[in-house]
C-alpha positions as CSV (number, residue, x, y, z in Angstrom):
1,X,0.0,0.0,0.0
2,X,2.8,2.4,0.9
3,X,4.6,1.8,-2.4
4,X,1.3,2.3,-4.3
5,X,0.7,5.6,-2.5
6,X,4.3,6.8,-3.4
7,X,3.7,5.9,-7.0
8,X,0.4,7.9,-7.0
9,X,2.2,10.9,-5.4
10,X,4.9,10.8,-8.0
11,X,2.3,10.5,-10.7
12,X,0.5,13.5,-9.2
13,X,3.7,15.6,-9.4
14,X,3.6,15.1,-13.2
15,X,-0.1,16.0,-13.1
16,X,0.7,19.1,-11.1
17,X,3.4,20.3,-13.5
18,X,1.1,19.8,-16.5
19,X,-2.0,21.4,-15.0
20,X,-0.3,24.3,-13.2
21,X,0.2,25.8,-16.6
22,X,-3.4,25.7,-17.4
23,X,-4.7,26.2,-13.8
24,X,-6.2,22.7,-13.6
25,X,-4.1,21.5,-10.7
26,X,-7.1,21.1,-8.4
27,X,-8.5,18.6,-10.9
28,X,-5.3,16.6,-10.7
29,X,-5.3,16.7,-6.9
30,X,-8.9,15.4,-7.0
31,X,-7.8,12.5,-9.1
32,X,-5.0,11.7,-6.6
33,X,-7.4,11.7,-3.6
34,X,-9.9,9.5,-5.4
35,X,-7.1,7.1,-6.3
36,X,-5.8,7.0,-2.7
37,X,-9.4,6.3,-1.4
38,X,-9.3,2.9,-3.1
39,X,-5.6,2.1,-2.5
40,X,-5.0,-1.1,-0.5
41,X,-7.7,-3.1,-2.3
42,X,-5.6,-5.9,-3.7
43,X,-6.6,-8.7,-6.0
44,X,-8.0,-10.7,-3.2
45,X,-10.2,-7.8,-2.0
46,X,-8.2,-7.2,1.1
47,X,-8.2,-3.5,2.1
48,X,-6.5,-3.8,5.5
49,X,-5.2,-6.4,7.8
50,X,-5.0,-6.6,11.6
51,X,-3.0,-8.8,13.9
52,X,-4.0,-10.2,17.4
53,X,-2.3,-12.4,19.9
54,X,-5.5,-14.0,21.4
55,X,-8.7,-15.8,20.6
56,X,-10.9,-14.6,23.5
57,X,-13.5,-16.8,25.1
58,X,-17.1,-16.3,23.7
59,X,-20.4,-17.8,24.7
60,X,-22.1,-17.2,21.4
61,X,-21.2,-17.3,17.7
62,X,-23.0,-14.0,17.2
63,X,-19.6,-12.2,17.0
64,X,-17.2,-14.8,15.6
65,X,-14.3,-12.4,15.0
66,X,-14.2,-10.3,18.2
67,X,-10.5,-10.6,19.1
68,X,-8.0,-9.6,21.7
69,X,-4.5,-8.2,22.3
70,X,-3.8,-6.3,19.0
71,X,-0.2,-6.6,18.0
72,X,2.1,-5.4,15.2
73,X,3.0,-7.5,12.2
74,X,6.6,-7.5,13.5
75,X,5.5,-9.2,16.7
76,X,3.1,-11.5,14.8
77,X,6.1,-12.7,12.7
78,X,7.6,-14.3,15.9
79,X,4.6,-15.9,17.5
80,X,1.2,-17.6,17.3
81,X,-1.4,-15.0,16.2
82,X,-4.6,-14.3,14.4
83,X,-4.4,-12.3,11.2
84,X,-7.7,-10.7,10.1
85,X,-8.4,-9.3,6.6
86,X,-11.0,-6.7,6.0
87,X,-12.5,-5.5,2.7
88,X,-13.1,-1.9,1.7
89,X,-16.5,-1.9,3.5
90,X,-14.7,-2.9,6.8
91,X,-16.1,-6.4,6.7
92,X,-14.1,-9.4,7.8
93,X,-13.3,-11.5,4.7
94,X,-10.7,-13.9,6.2
95,X,-9.1,-15.0,9.5
96,X,-5.8,-16.8,9.5
97,X,-4.3,-18.7,12.5
98,X,-0.6,-18.6,12.1
99,X,2.8,-19.0,13.8
100,X,5.0,-16.5,12.0
101,X,4.2,-16.9,8.3
102,X,3.0,-20.5,8.6
103,X,-0.6,-21.7,9.2
104,X,-1.1,-23.5,12.5
105,X,-3.5,-26.3,13.3
106,X,-5.4,-26.2,16.6
107,X,-3.4,-28.3,19.1
108,X,-2.8,-28.3,22.8
109,X,-4.6,-25.7,24.8
110,X,-5.0,-23.3,21.8
111,X,-8.4,-22.9,20.3
112,X,-11.7,-21.1,20.2
113,X,-15.3,-22.0,20.3
114,X,-16.3,-20.3,17.0
115,X,-13.0,-19.8,15.0
116,X,-12.4,-23.4,14.1
117,X,-9.8,-23.7,11.3
118,X,-6.4,-22.3,10.3
119,X,-8.1,-20.3,7.6
120,X,-11.7,-19.1,7.5
121,X,-13.0,-17.4,4.3
122,X,-16.1,-15.2,4.5
123,X,-18.1,-14.1,1.5
124,X,-21.1,-11.9,1.4
125,X,-24.4,-12.0,-0.4
126,X,-27.5,-9.9,0.1
127,X,-28.6,-10.5,3.7
128,X,-26.2,-13.5,4.0
129,X,-22.7,-14.1,5.3
130,X,-21.1,-17.4,4.4
131,X,-18.1,-18.9,6.2
132,X,-16.0,-21.8,4.8
133,X,-13.0,-23.5,6.4
134,X,-9.6,-24.6,5.2
135,X,-6.7,-26.6,6.6
136,X,-3.0,-25.5,6.6
137,X,-2.7,-26.6,2.9
138,X,-5.6,-24.4,1.7
139,X,-8.1,-27.2,1.2
140,X,-11.7,-26.8,2.4
141,X,-12.5,-29.0,5.4
142,X,-15.4,-29.7,7.8
143,X,-15.3,-28.4,11.4
144,X,-17.4,-28.9,14.6
145,X,-18.3,-32.4,13.5
146,X,-19.5,-32.3,9.9
147,X,-20.0,-28.5,9.4
148,X,-18.6,-27.6,5.9
149,X,-20.2,-24.2,5.8
150,X,-21.8,-21.8,8.2
151,X,-24.5,-19.4,6.9
152,X,-25.4,-16.2,8.8
153,X,-28.7,-14.5,7.8
154,X,-29.1,-10.7,8.3
155,X,-31.8,-8.2,8.7
156,X,-32.3,-5.0,6.8
157,X,-29.7,-3.3,9.1
158,X,-27.0,-5.9,8.5
159,X,-27.4,-7.5,11.9
160,X,-27.1,-11.3,12.4
161,X,-30.5,-12.9,13.0
162,X,-29.9,-16.6,12.3
163,X,-27.0,-19.1,11.8
164,X,-27.4,-22.5,10.1
165,X,-24.9,-25.3,9.2
166,X,-24.4,-27.1,5.9
167,X,-22.5,-30.3,5.1
168,X,-20.3,-30.7,2.0
169,X,-23.3,-31.5,-0.1
170,X,-25.2,-28.3,1.0
171,X,-27.6,-30.1,3.2
172,X,-28.7,-28.5,6.5
173,X,-27.2,-30.4,9.5
174,X,-26.7,-30.0,13.2
175,X,-23.4,-29.0,14.7
176,X,-21.4,-31.1,17.3
177,X,-23.7,-30.2,20.2
178,X,-26.9,-30.8,18.3
179,X,-27.8,-27.2,17.2
180,X,-29.6,-26.9,13.9
181,X,-29.9,-23.1,14.1
182,X,-29.0,-20.1,16.3
183,X,-31.8,-17.5,16.2
184,X,-31.2,-13.9,17.4
185,X,-33.9,-11.3,18.2
186,X,-32.7,-7.7,18.6
187,X,-34.3,-5.7,21.4
188,X,-34.9,-2.0,21.6
189,X,-32.4,-1.6,24.5
190,X,-29.6,-3.1,22.5
191,X,-29.7,-6.5,24.0
192,X,-30.1,-9.7,21.9
193,X,-32.2,-12.8,22.7
194,X,-30.6,-16.0,21.5
195,X,-32.3,-19.4,21.1
196,X,-30.4,-22.5,20.0
197,X,-32.8,-25.0,18.3
198,X,-32.4,-28.6,17.5
199,X,-34.0,-30.6,14.7
200,X,-37.3,-30.7,16.6
201,X,-37.3,-27.0,17.3
202,X,-36.5,-27.4,21.0
203,X,-33.9,-25.2,22.8
204,X,-30.4,-26.7,23.2
205,X,-28.7,-25.8,26.5
206,X,-25.7,-23.4,26.2
207,X,-22.5,-25.6,26.4
208,X,-24.5,-28.5,27.8
209,X,-23.8,-28.5,31.5
210,X,-24.2,-24.7,31.8
211,X,-27.9,-25.5,31.3
212,X,-28.8,-22.0,30.1
213,X,-31.7,-22.2,27.7
214,X,-33.1,-19.0,26.1
215,X,-30.6,-16.2,26.9
216,X,-30.6,-12.5,26.7
217,X,-27.2,-11.0,25.9
218,X,-26.0,-7.4,26.6
219,X,-22.8,-5.8,25.7
220,X,-20.3,-3.3,27.2
221,X,-19.0,-0.1,25.7
222,X,-16.2,-2.0,23.9
223,X,-18.7,-4.3,22.2
224,X,-17.8,-7.3,24.3
225,X,-20.4,-9.6,25.9
226,X,-21.2,-8.2,29.4
227,X,-24.2,-10.1,30.6
228,X,-26.0,-13.4,29.9
229,X,-29.4,-13.9,31.5
230,X,-31.4,-17.1,31.4
231,X,-35.0,-16.1,30.5
232,X,-38.4,-17.6,29.9
233,X,-40.6,-16.9,26.8
234,X,-41.9,-13.7,28.3
235,X,-38.4,-12.3,29.0
236,X,-38.4,-12.9,32.8
237,X,-35.1,-14.0,34.4
238,X,-35.3,-17.5,35.7
239,X,-32.9,-19.8,37.5
240,X,-31.4,-22.9,35.8
241,X,-31.5,-26.3,37.6
242,X,-28.3,-25.4,39.4
243,X,-29.7,-22.1,40.7
244,X,-27.7,-19.8,38.4
245,X,-29.5,-17.2,36.2
246,X,-27.1,-14.4,35.4
247,X,-23.5,-14.5,34.2
248,X,-21.5,-11.2,34.3
249,X,-18.4,-11.0,32.1
250,X,-15.5,-8.5,32.3
251,X,-12.7,-7.7,29.9
252,X,-9.5,-5.7,30.1
253,X,-8.6,-2.8,27.7
254,X,-7.0,-5.3,25.3
255,X,-10.2,-7.3,25.1
256,X,-8.8,-10.2,27.1
257,X,-11.1,-12.1,29.4
258,X,-10.7,-10.7,32.9
259,X,-13.3,-12.5,35.0
260,X,-16.9,-13.8,35.2
261,X,-19.3,-13.8,38.1
262,X,-22.5,-15.8,38.7
263,X,-25.8,-14.6,40.2
264,X,-29.3,-16.0,40.7
265,X,-32.5,-14.5,39.3
266,X,-32.7,-12.0,42.2
267,X,-29.1,-10.8,41.7
268,X,-27.6,-12.7,44.6
269,X,-24.2,-14.2,44.1
270,X,-24.4,-18.0,43.7
271,X,-22.4,-21.0,42.5
272,X,-22.6,-21.9,38.9
273,X,-22.4,-25.3,37.1
274,X,-18.6,-25.3,37.5
275,X,-19.0,-25.3,41.4
276,X,-17.7,-21.8,41.6
277,X,-19.2,-18.3,41.8
278,X,-16.7,-17.2,39.1
279,X,-13.2,-17.1,38.0
280,X,-10.5,-14.5,37.4
281,X,-7.7,-14.5,34.8
282,X,-4.2,-13.1,35.2
283,X,-1.7,-12.5,32.4
284,X,2.0,-12.1,31.9
285,X,2.7,-9.9,28.8
286,X,0.3,-11.4,26.2
287,X,0.0,-14.8,27.8
288,X,-2.6,-16.3,30.1
289,X,-0.8,-17.1,33.4
290,X,-3.5,-18.1,36.0
291,X,-7.2,-18.9,36.3
292,X,-8.3,-18.4,39.9
293,X,-11.6,-19.7,41.1
294,X,-13.7,-18.1,43.9
295,X,-16.8,-18.6,45.9
296,X,-19.7,-16.3,46.7
297,X,-17.7,-14.5,49.3
298,X,-14.6,-14.1,47.1
299,X,-12.7,-16.8,48.9
300,X,-11.2,-19.9,47.2
301,X,-13.5,-22.4,45.5
302,X,-12.8,-25.8,44.2
303,X,-13.5,-26.0,40.5
304,X,-15.2,-29.1,38.9
305,X,-11.6,-30.1,37.8
306,X,-10.7,-30.5,41.4
307,X,-8.4,-27.4,41.6
308,X,-8.6,-24.0,43.1
309,X,-6.2,-22.5,40.6
310,X,-4.9,-23.3,37.1
311,X,-1.4,-22.1,36.3
312,X,0.0,-22.0,32.8
313,X,3.5,-22.0,31.3
314,X,4.0,-20.7,27.8
315,X,7.0,-20.9,25.4
316,X,8.4,-18.1,23.3
317,X,5.9,-18.7,20.5
318,X,2.8,-18.5,22.7
319,X,2.3,-22.3,22.9
320,X,1.1,-23.6,26.2
321,X,3.8,-25.9,27.6
322,X,2.0,-26.9,30.8
323,X,-1.2,-26.6,32.9
324,X,-0.7,-27.2,36.6
325,X,-3.6,-27.6,39.0
326,X,-2.9,-25.7,42.3
327,X,-4.4,-24.8,45.6
328,X,-4.8,-21.1,46.5
329,X,-1.3,-20.9,47.8
330,X,0.1,-22.0,44.4
331,X,1.0,-25.5,45.6
332,X,0.5,-28.3,43.1
333,X,-2.4,-30.6,43.8
334,X,-3.7,-33.8,42.3
335,X,-7.1,-33.0,40.9
336,X,-10.1,-35.1,40.0
337,X,-8.3,-37.2,37.4
338,X,-5.4,-37.9,39.8
339,X,-2.8,-35.8,38.0
340,X,-1.4,-32.3,38.8
341,X,0.3,-31.2,35.6
342,X,-0.6,-31.6,32.0
343,X,2.4,-30.9,29.8
344,X,2.9,-30.3,26.1
345,X,6.1,-30.5,24.0
346,X,6.6,-28.8,20.7
347,X,8.8,-28.9,17.7
348,X,11.8,-26.6,17.8
349,X,10.1,-24.0,15.6
350,X,6.9,-24.2,17.7
351,X,4.7,-25.3,14.8
352,X,3.8,-28.8,15.9
353,X,3.0,-30.6,19.1
354,X,5.2,-33.7,19.5
355,X,3.7,-35.2,22.7
356,X,1.6,-34.5,25.8
357,X,1.8,-36.2,29.2
358,X,0.5,-36.2,32.8
359,X,2.4,-35.8,36.1
360,X,1.5,-35.9,39.8
361,X,2.1,-33.1,42.3
362,X,5.6,-34.5,43.0
363,X,6.5,-34.2,39.4
364,X,6.5,-37.9,38.7
365,X,4.9,-39.5,35.7
366,X,1.4,-40.6,36.4
367,X,-1.7,-41.9,34.6
368,X,-4.8,-39.9,33.7
369,X,-7.6,-41.7,35.5
370,X,-10.2,-41.5,32.8
371,X,-7.8,-42.3,29.9
372,X,-5.6,-44.9,31.7
373,X,-2.4,-43.7,30.0
374,X,0.5,-41.4,30.8
375,X,1.6,-40.0,27.5
376,X,0.5,-39.4,23.9
377,X,3.1,-39.3,21.1
378,X,2.5,-37.8,17.7
379,X,4.5,-39.0,14.7
380,X,4.4,-36.8,11.6
381,X,5.4,-37.0,7.9
382,X,7.6,-34.5,6.2
383,X,4.5,-32.2,5.7
384,X,3.8,-32.1,9.4
385,X,0.7,-34.2,9.2
386,X,0.2,-36.7,12.1
387,X,0.4,-40.2,10.7
388,X,0.6,-42.1,14.0
389,X,-0.6,-41.5,17.5
390,X,0.8,-43.7,20.3
391,X,-0.4,-44.1,23.9
392,X,2.2,-44.9,26.5
393,X,2.3,-46.0,30.2
394,X,4.5,-44.4,32.9
395,X,7.4,-46.5,31.7
396,X,6.8,-45.2,28.1
397,X,5.7,-48.6,26.8
398,X,2.8,-48.9,24.5
399,X,-0.4,-49.1,26.5
400,X,-4.1,-49.5,25.9
401,X,-6.3,-46.5,26.8
402,X,-9.3,-47.3,28.9
403,X,-11.3,-48.0,25.6
404,X,-8.7,-50.5,24.4
405,X,-6.9,-48.3,21.9
406,X,-3.1,-48.1,22.0
407,X,-2.2,-46.9,18.5
408,X,-3.9,-44.9,15.8
409,X,-2.9,-44.7,12.1
410,X,-4.1,-41.7,10.0
411,X,-4.3,-41.5,6.2
412,X,-4.8,-38.5,4.0
413,X,-5.9,-37.8,0.4
414,X,-3.9,-35.9,-2.2
415,X,-5.1,-32.6,-0.8
416,X,-3.8,-33.5,2.7
417,X,-7.3,-33.9,4.1
418,X,-7.7,-36.7,6.6
419,X,-9.4,-39.8,5.1
420,X,-9.4,-42.4,7.8
421,X,-8.3,-43.3,11.3
422,X,-7.5,-47.0,12.0
423,X,-7.3,-48.1,15.6
424,X,-5.2,-50.9,17.2
425,X,-4.6,-52.3,20.6
426,X,-1.1,-52.8,22.1
427,X,-1.0,-56.3,20.5
428,X,-1.5,-54.7,17.1
429,X,-5.1,-56.0,16.7
430,X,-7.6,-53.7,15.0
431,X,-10.2,-52.4,17.4
432,X,-13.4,-50.5,16.9
433,X,-13.5,-47.0,18.4
434,X,-16.5,-46.5,20.7
435,X,-18.5,-43.4,19.9
């Protein structure tokens, strides 16, 4: 864009010299200004690009591209980031998940509920916004189960009013939690009522165990979700089965998730479905460092994971290298699945996860209670694609998971899209994966 502007300025100097003689310089200047107004619109329709360090947590797909921690391209070149392209109308037309210049698959503790692929392409039609998804090699893929395309429908003001899902044949389907459509009704006070409907037209709970049905969403002055209220068909706030009715969310100036708090229908602090009255996040530079759980009085609470605090370590690229369950005094504690630390290892360039493993509060190798294994190893081909997954015990011998699987072989088509997974036990017998 800068080079193009310089060329236009140089061209305008010639226009100026020519037109100054016949007093038509203003006409030339107008030509320059009109030219600059469309500069930056490249052959792909990208007018400008922004870079972010974080995919923030969202409760709804209403705003899929609300991001956090804006960074420069220079910083983005050295770490995991989200690159967002806008067209001349200031609409998002693509989001890229990258590490430096390379696309990055979702691995480890990195991900987002509504940005689901290394590359998302958005195209616009009258009253429709269509999202498609691509792997690191630029081939279209399915996400969230069998979702090949997401279609947002809009009202006369350009606001989202509905979201549906299509498979690769263009047939309407449900997503991985059974939602056929999200429906949004805009209220006069600026809030939005959301209903998630299944094939039968019944409301699907928000994130399952959260048990929120019909919800009313309100926003803060930065455009981030501030309040979720569980409501009935008349708009009255009602408690869920676990007694929670209102969730309040707070974000810092960079758009990072700061904390959330839980209240009942009368506005009284209460415990939510995670067995806490809320949680608070702390950061070091760009990275999430701790999640601290609290009760209705602000004191320590034990989260459903069995911990009072989650502590993260991160490498130079922004990859999480460990999650440790801790008590309020930052001491490691064995949580519900009888391990204290979940550790990830990465390739030297930070692009690929090589293994993940579990350790107890003394730092010794241990077994994940629900999986019955200690370590998972990923073997890759020269393209970085996982071709074998191995499960190991604490002595790093091949071991069966609790479902009898010890080894997985993956195959791909010519476009590097996964075709099949074949499962074996530790004796090399084929086994059927239980769904």
